[in-house]
MITI-341023 format. One record per atom (N, C-alpha, C): residue number from 1; atom name; x, y, z. Coordinates in nm, 3 decimals, decimal comma, m for minus. Each point is the difference from the previous one (the first is absolute). Layout:
% residues N
+-----+-------+---------+---------+---------+
: num : atome :       u :       v :       w :
+-----+-------+---------+---------+---------+
: NUM :    CA :       X :       Y :       Z :
...
+-----+-------+---------+---------+---------+
//
This chain:
% residues 59
+-----+-------+---------+---------+---------+
: num : atome :       u :       v :       w :
+-----+-------+---------+---------+---------+
:   1 :     N :  10,585 :   8,943 :  11,791 :
:   1 :    CA :   0,024 :   0,072 :  m0,123 :
:   1 :     C :  m0,054 :  m0,084 :  m0,116 :
:   2 :     N :  m0,079 :   0,062 :  m0,085 :
:   2 :    CA :  m0,061 :  m0,075 :  m0,110 :
:   2 :     C :   0,091 :  m0,002 :  m0,122 :
:   3 :     N :  m0,030 :  m0,094 :  m0,086 :
:   3 :    CA :   0,074 :  m0,013 :  m0,125 :
:   3 :     C :  m0,040 :   0,112 :  m0,097 :
:   4 :     N :   0,096 :   0,049 :  m0,071 :
:   4 :    CA :  m0,030 :   0,099 :  m0,104 :
:   4 :     C :  m0,039 :  m0,074 :  m0,127 :
:   5 :     N :  m0,098 :   0,052 :  m0,073 :
:   5 :    CA :  m0,040 :  m0,066 :  m0,125 :
:   5 :     C :   0,109 :   0,009 :  m0,106 :
:   6 :     N :  m0,005 :  m0,091 :  m0,096 :
:   6 :    CA :   0,098 :  m0,002 :  m0,108 :
:   6 :     C :   0,000 :   0,128 :  m0,082 :
:   7 :     N :  m0,116 :   0,063 :  m0,010 :
:   7 :    CA :  m0,008 :   0,126 :  m0,075 :
:   7 :     C :   0,086 :   0,108 :   0,063 :
:   8 :     N :   0,017 :  m0,006 :   0,133 :
:   8 :    CA :   0,081 :   0,098 :   0,070 :
:   8 :     C :   0,145 :  m0,006 :  m0,048 :
:   9 :     N :   0,052 :  m0,121 :  m0,012 :
:   9 :    CA :   0,138 :  m0,017 :  m0,046 :
:   9 :     C :   0,015 :   0,040 :  m0,147 :
:  10 :     N :  m0,100 :  m0,030 :  m0,080 :
:  10 :    CA :   0,004 :   0,040 :  m0,141 :
:  10 :     C :   0,000 :   0,153 :  m0,012 :
:  11 :     N :  m0,085 :   0,065 :   0,078 :
:  11 :    CA :  m0,004 :   0,146 :  m0,004 :
:  11 :     C :   0,129 :   0,062 :   0,051 :
:  12 :     N :   0,059 :  m0,059 :   0,103 :
:  12 :    CA :   0,127 :   0,050 :   0,050 :
:  12 :     C :   0,108 :  m0,011 :  m0,108 :
:  13 :     N :   0,000 :  m0,110 :  m0,074 :
:  13 :    CA :   0,094 :  m0,016 :  m0,111 :
:  13 :     C :  m0,022 :   0,103 :  m0,109 :
:  14 :     N :  m0,127 :   0,026 :  m0,031 :
:  14 :    CA :  m0,031 :   0,102 :  m0,102 :
:  14 :     C :   0,045 :   0,139 :   0,043 :
:  15 :     N :  m0,022 :   0,033 :   0,127 :
:  15 :    CA :   0,044 :   0,130 :   0,051 :
:  15 :     C :   0,151 :   0,014 :  m0,015 :
:  16 :     N :   0,073 :  m0,105 :   0,033 :
:  16 :    CA :   0,146 :   0,005 :  m0,010 :
:  16 :     C :   0,044 :   0,012 :  m0,146 :
:  17 :     N :  m0,062 :  m0,076 :  m0,088 :
:  17 :    CA :   0,038 :   0,004 :  m0,142 :
:  17 :     C :  m0,031 :   0,135 :  m0,061 :
:  18 :     N :  m0,121 :   0,050 :   0,023 :
:  18 :    CA :  m0,036 :   0,130 :  m0,058 :
:  18 :     C :   0,082 :   0,113 :   0,061 :
:  19 :     N :   0,033 :  m0,010 :   0,128 :
:  19 :    CA :   0,083 :   0,103 :   0,062 :
:  19 :     C :   0,140 :   0,003 :  m0,060 :
:  20 :     N :   0,059 :  m0,117 :  m0,016 :
:  20 :    CA :   0,134 :  m0,006 :  m0,060 :
:  20 :     C :  m0,003 :   0,044 :  m0,146 :
:  21 :     N :  m0,105 :  m0,039 :  m0,073 :
:  21 :    CA :  m0,010 :   0,039 :  m0,141 :
:  21 :     C :  m0,017 :   0,151 :  m0,014 :
:  22 :     N :  m0,080 :   0,060 :   0,086 :
:  22 :    CA :  m0,020 :   0,145 :  m0,005 :
:  22 :     C :   0,129 :   0,073 :   0,031 :
:  23 :     N :   0,072 :  m0,047 :   0,103 :
:  23 :    CA :   0,128 :   0,062 :   0,034 :
:  23 :     C :   0,099 :  m0,011 :  m0,116 :
:  24 :     N :   0,009 :  m0,120 :  m0,059 :
:  24 :    CA :   0,092 :  m0,022 :  m0,111 :
:  24 :     C :  m0,034 :   0,091 :  m0,118 :
:  25 :     N :  m0,128 :   0,007 :  m0,035 :
:  25 :    CA :  m0,042 :   0,085 :  m0,112 :
:  25 :     C :   0,025 :   0,148 :   0,030 :
:  26 :     N :  m0,014 :   0,040 :   0,126 :
:  26 :    CA :   0,023 :   0,139 :   0,036 :
:  26 :     C :   0,148 :   0,037 :  m0,012 :
:  27 :     N :   0,088 :  m0,089 :   0,041 :
:  27 :    CA :   0,143 :   0,029 :   0,004 :
:  27 :     C :   0,074 :  m0,027 :  m0,131 :
:  28 :     N :  m0,042 :  m0,101 :  m0,075 :
:  28 :    CA :   0,081 :  m0,046 :  m0,113 :
:  28 :     C :  m0,073 :  m0,003 :  m0,134 :
:  29 :     N :  m0,117 :   0,060 :  m0,009 :
:  29 :    CA :  m0,075 :  m0,007 :  m0,125 :
:  29 :     C :  m0,068 :   0,133 :  m0,028 :
:  30 :     N :  m0,036 :   0,019 :  m0,125 :
:  30 :    CA :  m0,075 :   0,119 :  m0,037 :
:  30 :     C :  m0,145 :  m0,035 :  m0,036 :
:  31 :     N :  m0,043 :  m0,119 :   0,033 :
:  31 :    CA :  m0,136 :  m0,045 :  m0,032 :
:  31 :     C :  m0,096 :   0,046 :   0,110 :
:  32 :     N :  m0,046 :   0,124 :  m0,012 :
:  32 :    CA :  m0,083 :   0,058 :   0,104 :
:  32 :     C :  m0,138 :  m0,066 :   0,008 :
:  33 :     N :  m0,057 :  m0,037 :  m0,114 :
:  33 :    CA :  m0,131 :  m0,062 :   0,002 :
:  33 :     C :   0,003 :  m0,135 :   0,072 :
:  34 :     N :   0,103 :  m0,078 :  m0,024 :
:  34 :    CA :   0,014 :  m0,129 :   0,067 :
:  34 :     C :   0,023 :   0,018 :   0,149 :
:  35 :     N :   0,074 :   0,104 :   0,036 :
:  35 :    CA :   0,024 :   0,030 :   0,142 :
:  35 :     C :  m0,131 :   0,034 :   0,069 :
:  36 :     N :  m0,085 :   0,076 :  m0,063 :
:  36 :    CA :  m0,128 :   0,037 :   0,058 :
:  36 :     C :  m0,089 :  m0,124 :   0,016 :
:  37 :     N :   0,001 :  m0,087 :  m0,099 :
:  37 :    CA :  m0,081 :  m0,122 :   0,007 :
:  37 :     C :   0,046 :  m0,090 :   0,114 :
:  38 :     N :   0,132 :  m0,019 :   0,014 :
:  38 :    CA :   0,048 :  m0,085 :   0,109 :
:  38 :     C :  m0,027 :   0,063 :   0,136 :
:  39 :     N :   0,007 :   0,131 :   0,009 :
:  39 :    CA :  m0,030 :   0,068 :   0,127 :
:  39 :     C :  m0,147 :  m0,016 :   0,037 :
:  40 :     N :  m0,088 :   0,013 :  m0,096 :
:  40 :    CA :  m0,143 :  m0,017 :   0,027 :
:  40 :     C :  m0,031 :  m0,144 :   0,039 :
:  41 :     N :   0,060 :  m0,096 :  m0,069 :
:  41 :    CA :  m0,020 :  m0,141 :   0,034 :
:  41 :     C :   0,053 :  m0,031 :   0,140 :
:  42 :     N :   0,113 :   0,058 :   0,036 :
:  42 :    CA :   0,054 :  m0,018 :   0,133 :
:  42 :     C :  m0,090 :   0,059 :   0,108 :
:  43 :     N :  m0,058 :   0,115 :  m0,028 :
:  43 :    CA :  m0,091 :   0,063 :   0,095 :
:  43 :     C :  m0,126 :  m0,084 :   0,018 :
:  44 :     N :  m0,054 :  m0,051 :  m0,108 :
:  44 :    CA :  m0,118 :  m0,087 :   0,008 :
:  44 :     C :   0,033 :  m0,127 :   0,078 :
:  45 :     N :   0,118 :  m0,055 :  m0,024 :
:  45 :    CA :   0,041 :  m0,120 :   0,072 :
:  45 :     C :   0,014 :   0,027 :   0,149 :
:  46 :     N :   0,057 :   0,114 :   0,036 :
:  46 :    CA :   0,017 :   0,033 :   0,141 :
:  46 :     C :  m0,134 :   0,022 :   0,069 :
:  47 :     N :  m0,092 :   0,067 :  m0,066 :
:  47 :    CA :  m0,133 :   0,020 :   0,059 :
:  47 :     C :  m0,070 :  m0,134 :   0,018 :
:  48 :     N :   0,014 :  m0,089 :  m0,097 :
:  48 :    CA :  m0,057 :  m0,133 :   0,012 :
:  48 :     C :   0,064 :  m0,079 :   0,113 :
:  49 :     N :   0,131 :   0,013 :   0,015 :
:  49 :    CA :   0,071 :  m0,067 :   0,108 :
:  49 :     C :  m0,049 :   0,051 :   0,136 :
:  50 :     N :  m0,017 :   0,129 :   0,012 :
:  50 :    CA :  m0,053 :   0,056 :   0,125 :
:  50 :     C :  m0,141 :  m0,051 :   0,028 :
:  51 :     N :  m0,083 :  m0,008 :  m0,101 :
:  51 :    CA :  m0,136 :  m0,050 :   0,018 :
:  51 :     C :   0,001 :  m0,145 :   0,048 :
:  52 :     N :   0,079 :  m0,083 :  m0,064 :
:  52 :    CA :   0,008 :  m0,141 :   0,039 :
:  52 :     C :   0,055 :  m0,012 :   0,141 :
:  53 :     N :   0,098 :   0,081 :   0,034 :
:  53 :    CA :   0,059 :  m0,004 :   0,134 :
:  53 :     C :  m0,102 :   0,036 :   0,107 :
:  54 :     N :  m0,075 :   0,106 :  m0,020 :
:  54 :    CA :  m0,092 :   0,046 :   0,102 :
:  54 :     C :  m0,132 :  m0,076 :   0,003 :
:  55 :     N :  m0,032 :  m0,075 :  m0,103 :
:  55 :    CA :  m0,123 :  m0,079 :   0,002 :
:  55 :     C :   0,025 :  m0,145 :   0,041 :
:  56 :     N :   0,125 :  m0,039 :   0,016 :
:  56 :    CA :   0,030 :  m0,135 :   0,046 :
:  56 :     C :  m0,026 :  m0,006 :   0,150 :
:  57 :     N :  m0,082 :  m0,094 :   0,040 :
:  57 :    CA :  m0,036 :  m0,009 :   0,143 :
:  57 :     C :   0,118 :  m0,049 :   0,082 :
:  58 :     N :   0,013 :   0,054 :   0,117 :
:  58 :    CA :   0,103 :  m0,044 :   0,092 :
:  58 :     C :   0,129 :   0,080 :  m0,008 :
:  59 :     N :   0,006 :   0,095 :  m0,091 :
:  59 :    CA :   0,122 :   0,082 :  m0,010 :
:  59 :     C :  m0,031 :   0,139 :   0,048 :
+-----+-------+---------+---------+---------+
//
């Protein structure tokens, strides 16, 4: 099993942060524009995480 690059862990952290922020803004805030921005950033982070995961050799 090969080592995962440091960017993988950073992207995983971003996915978690943006996911929690989007959920919080959806449930407890009326800031719809900020909710949309965090959701888009989370989606971009997840797509990047998938790309890094599938292009890492040995996984």
